[in-house]
N, C-alpha and C positions, 0 to 999 in steps of 0.2 A: 829153276826159275830163269827166265830171260835177265840178261844184265841191264838193270834200269838204274841208272845214277845220275839223277839231276841234281843241279844245284840249286836248292829252294831256299830263298832268303824272305824272312818275314819282313824285313825292313823295307823291301821295295813296295813301291806303289800298287803293282799288280797283286791281286789275291794268289794264294799258294796254288789254288786249283787252275788258275791260268797259267801259273809258271810250269806246272806240271803238263798241262795239254800242250803248251807251245815245245816244250822238252820232246814229248812223245810225237807229236806231228811233224816236227823236224827230223827225228830219227827214222820214222817212216818214209818220210818223202826222199831220204838219202840211202834208203834201204839198209841202215845199220840195223833195223830192226826188219827181218826179212818177210816177204809177203807170205801170207797164210799162217805165219807165226800165231801160236795162241798166247793171249797176255795173262799175266798173274791175275788172281782173283782179286776182287776189291780188298777183302781182309788181308790176304797175304801182302800185297803191295803196300796197304796202309801201315802193316807192323813193320815191314821192311824198312820204309821211309820215315817212319815214327809221326805219321800225320794221321788225321781222322778218315773214317771210311767215306764221309760224305765229301771230302776233298777228292778222293780217288774217283768217287761215283761221278762227280760233277765234271772232271777231266774227261773220264771214259764217255759220258754222255755226250758232251761237245764234239768228241771225235767220232761217235756214232752218227751225229746229226750231220757232220760235214762229209761223212762217207770214208773215213780212213779207217774204219774198223766195223765189223759186223758182228751182230749176236746172234749165236745159235742156240737154240732152245736146249737146256739141260747139258751143253757142251761147254760153252763159254764164250769169250771174245776173242774174234781173229783179225789179223790185218788184212786188208783189202789189197790186192795187187794194183798198183798204179803203173801204167804204160806211158806216162809222160816223162819224157827225157829232160824236161825243164827241172825236175826235182833231183835229178842226180847231180847237178851242179853245186859244186862247193861254195855256198852262197856267202858264208862268214868270211871267206878268204878272198872275196872278190872285190875288185875296185869298184869305187863310188859310180862310174858311168856305167858299167856292167850290170850294177844292181838296178840302176834305172831302167836300163832296157828289159831286164829280166821281170821287173815289177810291172811293167807296162803290159808285157805279154800276159800276164796272169791277171791284171786288172787295170785297163786303160785310164781310169779315173784316178787311180791312187797315187800316182807319181809326179804330178805336175808340181814343181818346185819354184818356177819363175814364169810369172804371169805378166806379160806385157800389155795389160789391159788399159785400153783408153778410157779415160773416165774416173780411174783411181786417183786418189789424192794422198798426200803424205797426212799420216794421222799421227805419227809419234811426236811432231812439233807443234800440235795444236794445243792451245792454252786452255786445258780442261777445267783447271782450277778456277781460273778467272771467269770462264764462261759459265761455270755452275754458281759462281758468286752472283754474277750479274742476273742469271736465271732466278736465283733465290730473290733478288731484289725486285725482279719484275713482278713476282707473285706475293709481294709484301701486302699487308692488309691496306695501306693507303694507295695501293694500285688496283683495288678490287673491281674498277670499272673495266680492266682489261679482261674480265671473265666475260663479259657482255659482247654483243656484236658491235664492231667498230665500222670505221669509214670503208665503203666499198673499194675506194682507191687503194687504201692500206694507211697506215698510221701516218698522219701528217708530219710529226716530228721526224720520222725515219725517211720520209720522201724529201725532207728538207735536207738531212744529210746525205742522201744519195745524189741530189741536185748539186750540192757543194762539191762532192767528190768528183762527180762527171766533169763539172769545169775546170776542176784543178788537174785532172789526170788526163781528159780526153778532149778538153775545150767544148764540150757539148753546153750549149746556152739553153736552158729551160727554167722554169719555175717548178716549185712542188706540185703545182695545179696540173701540170702536163703528165705527171709520172703516175702510172697505173702499176701496181704490184700485184703478182699472181703466182700461183703454186706451178712454176716451171714454163720453160719457153712454149712447150706444145700447148698449153692452156692458153697462154696469151695470144699465141698466133690464132687460136680457133676464134677468139673474141675478136681479133683484128680481121680476119676473114668476113666474120657477119658485119663488122661495121663497113668495112670497103664494098663488100657486095659479093654474093655467089655467082653472078652472071659473068665474071671477067675471067680472063686466061692469066694464070698465074706462072711466072716463070722462076725456075730454079737452076743452080749452077750444076753443071754436068761434068764431073761428078759432083754430088752434093749430099747435105745431112740428109739421110733416108727417112728419119722422123718427120722432118718438115715436108717432105714429099708426100707422106701419108696425111697429114692435116690439109695439105692443098687438095689432095684428090678427094677428100671428104667433103670439102667446102666450095671448090671453085668448079666454073664451067668445064675447064681442062687445065692440065701442068703441062708446061713446055720444058723441057730440058734444053738450057742453053749452053754451048760448049764453052770452055775456056782457051785461052792462049797464054804466053808467058807472063802477061799482065793482069790476068784475072778473066772475069766473064767477058764474053765477045760482043761490045755494044753493037757492031755492025749487024750480027745475027740477031740480036735483041731487037733492033731497029725494024728489021724485016719481018718480025714476027708478030703475033696478034696480042702479045703479052702486055698487060697494063700494070701489073705488080710483079716486081721482082725480088726475090729474097738472095741477098749474098752475104759473104762472110769476109769482108775486105782486109781485116787486120791479120788474119792467118786462115787462109781459105781451106775449108775443110771438105776433103782430107788432103788435099796436095800441098797446102802450106803456102801456097802464093801470098805475097803481100802486095796488095794493090797500090801501084804509085800514084802520085797526087794527079797525074794527067788522066788517068783511067777514071778516077773518082768524079772529076770535074766532067768528063764525057757521060758518065752515068747519070749525074745530076741534071745535065742538059737534056738527057733523054726523057727523063722524067717530066720535066718542064714542057718539052715539045710534045709529049705523049699525054700529058695531063693525067700521068700515073704516080706509083708510089714505088720507092725503094725501101725494102726492109732490110736495114743494117744490123746484122747480128754480130755484136763485139765481144763474143763469147770467151775469149781468153786474151784479151788485148792486154792484160797486165803482165803477161810473160813474153816480153820481148828482149832477147839476149845480145843483139847487136844493133849499134845505133839508136837513134832517137826514135820514138813513137811517131808515126805518120797521123795527121790530124784525122779525126773521124769525119765520115761523111756528113754526119748532121751538122757539123761545125762548119762546113763549107756551103751547105745549102742555104740559099737566100729566098728560096720560093716556097718553102713548107712542105716539102714533098718526100722528106724521108723521115722513116719511123726508126728510131733507135731502140735496140734491145739489147739488154744485159742480163747477168746472173751471178749470184754468190756460189753457184755449185762447184766451179773449178777453183775458186780462190779459198773458200771458207768450208762448208760442210754440204756435199751433194744432197743429204737426206733433209736439209733445211727447206729444200723446195722453194727458194725464194728468188724470183726472178721479177723484172721489171721492164717496161716500156715507155719511151717518151713519144707522147703524140703531138704531131704538129697540130697548128690551131684549127684547121677544117675537121680533123677527125676528133679533136676534143670536144668540138661541138655535138658531132654525132655521138659522141659517147655520152655526153650529159644529157642529151635528149632522149637516147635509147637504152644505154646500158648501165645507167648509175644504179639501177634496181638490183643488180647482180651482186650477191654477197661475196665478201673478201674471202679468199680461199687459203690464205696463210695464217696461222696462228697469231692471234695478236700478241701473246706472250713472247713468241719468236721475235716478232718483229720489234717489240720493245727492248727486248735483250740486245738485238743487233744494233739498234739505236743508241744504248748505252756503251756498246763496244765501239762504235765509230765515234761518238762524241767524246770519248775520253782519250782517244788518239791511238787507241790499242788495234783498231783497223789497220792504220797504216803501218804500224810496228809489224804487226803480223804478216801483212803482204809483202813488206821489204824482206822478212825473214824467210817465207816461202819462195819468193823470186829468187833469192841467193842459193836455196836449195835445190830447186829446179834447174837452175843455171848450171850448178855442180853436176847434177844427174843428166842434163842434156849433154854437156861436156864429156862425161864419162861415157855416154852412149856412143857418140860420135868417135871418141878416141878408140874405144873397144873394137868398133866396126872397122876402123882404118887398121887397127893392129892384128885383127883376126882375119879380116876379108880383103883389104886394100881395094885393090881395081877389080875384084869379083863382083863387087856390088855397087849400085848406084844408090846414093841417099838423096831423098826428096823431102823438101820442105823444112830443112833444118834452119835454126836461127830464131825461132820464136815458138810459142806455144808448148803443147804437153805431149805431143807425139811426133814422129816422122814415119815416112813411108820408105821401105827398102825394096829394091829390084835386084835380086840376085841373078847374075847372069849364068845360071846353071841348065837352063832349058826345063825346069820343073814347072808343072802346072801350080796354080794358085792352091788347089787342094793337096797337092804332093808337098809343097813348101809347109802347109800348116801342118799336114800329117807327119811328116819326117821330123820337124821340130817338137812336136808333141812326144814322139818317141824318146826324145832326149830330155824330155821333163819340162819343155818351155812352151808356152801358149803364145802365138802371135795371131794376128787377125786379118780376115778377108777384107779387100778394096773393092771388090766386084759389087758388093752390095749397094755401093755408094752411085752405082750408075744406073741410069734407067735402062741403057743398052750397053753393057760393058764392050769395050772396043776390042779388037783383035790387035795384039802387040807382040813384039818379039819376046819379051820377058814379062813375067808375072810379078804383081807386087804384093807386099803383105804391110800391114799397120802395126807398129810398135809404140804404144804408150810407155813412158817412162817414170810418171810422177809417183807410182806406188811402190817403186823399187828403189833401194839405196845404191851407193856407188858399186859396193862389192858384189851385190847380188846382179847388177846391170852387168858388170864384167863377165861374171861367172855364166850368165844366160847368154851373152854374145858369143863366147867361147863355145857353147853347146850348140848355138846356131851354126856356127861355123863348121863344127864336125858333122852336122846334120846335112848341110847343103853342099859341102864341098870335100 
């Protein structure tokens, strides 16, 4: 009988048949069990290993299903010849990086260890216990009215908390009556487009947030990409266009990371006044600025009532909460009350009440300060790692605030090549071209790295692998 001597441990999580299957599979891959060899019968191997026949049968059946062995009627089970040289490599004694490359060749989806995804947030420091307690408080018997339909604009007490927070943090001056809560920025933008009018030309930053472009294309007469310069959206180009409504991300331009200076903000406000149009200010991650003091919001500078301020709790709290809000200027608030007050609220009243309790108790400010410090450390770890591993071989774009940066490796790879070679090392990075209406031709390609979902150690490890992939 073939020498089959696996180490089977009943104390392991894996069932005995899985341990036996994995042992036989590895021995076949390495050709320690030669091609065309006949395997012992179920009874003989079960007696030899002191296990049940069912255990051996289950292991054999899995090997048959995966094509490692074949059954010949009345003759027995035989090892199939494998002609893939990958299986002849000594996997167990291979270093970690080589294992990653080998795993990727066998299964491109099985080896991703470092995902620099934008939109991920830190979950390890979320106050789960407190949030659970506040949620339970929200569904107490005395709060039974929360099970019914609520205010179309959102819970009044939550809107009061948001108005107070916006004034303290961004100098946004508004009453709770101006705030409309909705399930995400895209939903609120679609409502806003209906309020402002479908016959208008809508402007968007180029490059800019692709999901906003989709909304505008669905609701506007036309969408006009407006290019950026070193200070943000180009107001001269905007003035020369037919655009009457423009969407901007002035606190941390998405995706380039430009922080719009006060002079450009004032120019934009003046453009809206002269044009009789609107500026939609998406302040999506203004909480995360790591250098200097925050610049006042556009809305706080607007004396004419032409700026719509938009914010979200997705980046600072929980993405799945789907709780965003907009602050309407007076003339749009009139339109909302005339034509849109009949729309049902799209965010759970229970979630709204829980968030209201969270903010009211002071826990929101404490949580925000905590995650801001965490993300600042991760931001610094990312920059330090990039400089240590790549130095002047790469250009960093958009550092200093927000939850992502762009990298421009000076290696002449295309965007697809940058992403593919990183993936072979077990690292996911993301394209920038999708944020352009018309991607420009430039000397070096760029990729996007979000860092909020990785701790400092994993950031260092991921960047080290990127360096090996690209240089």
